[in-house]
N, C-alpha and C positions, 0 to 999 in steps of 0.2 A: 824250396822248403826252408832254406836258411833265410831267405829274404822275408818269408812269412814270420818266422820266429823273431827276427829283428823288428819287424813292424809291430809286433804284439808287445815285445819287451821294452822297446825304447820308450813309449809313453809311460809305462809303469815306472821306469827308472826315474824319469823327470817328475812324476807326481809324488814319488817318495821324497825327493829333494825338496820340492816345493812345500810339502806338508811340514817339515821341520823348520818352523820360524826361529830366528834367533831372538833373544831377549830384547834387543834393540827394535826388532821389527814388531814384537809383541807390544812394546811400549808405544811405538809409533801408531799401532792399530788403536790402542786404548786412548791415547791423546786425541787422535783423529775422531773417534767415536764421541769422546767427551765434548770436543769443539762442535760436532754436529748436533748434539743434544742441546747445547747452549746456543745453537743457530748463529755462530760467529761467522763473520765474512771479512774479507780483505785484510787489512792491517791489524785489526782486533784479533783475527784468527792467527795470523803470522805471529803476533806477539804471544798469544796463548800457547801456540805450538812450541815456540822457542822456549818459554818458561817451563812448560810441561816436560819437554824432552831434556832440558838441563837438570830438572829436578830428578829425572830418572838416572841421569849420569851420576849425580851426587849420591843418590840411593845406592847405586851400584858400587861406588867407591867405599861407602861407609858399610855397606851390607845390611843396612837397616832402613826400613821404609819411614816416611815422614811421620806416620802414626807411631811407630816404634821409637823413633827419636824423641817424639813428644812425651810418650810414656816414660822414657829414661829420664828426661829433664824434669818432669813432674814428680817422679818418684824420688829423684835425688833432693828435690826442693822439700818434699814432704818429710823425708829423713833428716835434713837439717833442722827442720822445725819440730823434729821429734814427735810427729803427730802419730796417734794410735787410734784403733777402733773406728767409731763413727766419724770422728773428726778427720781422720785420714781419709776415709771413704768419701766424705763430702768434699774435701779439699781436691782429691784426685778427679772426682767427677767435674768440678768446676774447671779445674786446670786443663783437663783433656777436652772440654767443650769450647775452649778459647780458640 
């Protein structure tokens, strides 16, 4: 009976541990998928993965994504230019699309 219980519970234990991916594993999965959609191979794929994963490390350090960093930079620039209303909206749109 005990052996049967262990045989049933042991796979469940490992399945639960495998389901909880770390942020690094999630980023690796994301970068890998992106490299796949771009059909990168060999050295190009290596270079892309290195850049993608290092960007993830920087993002984790700052706590902001690349888009959030860009938004922060564009927002600060719009503020120094004292832009308001439609001028600010147009500037932000152009700045964020670069």
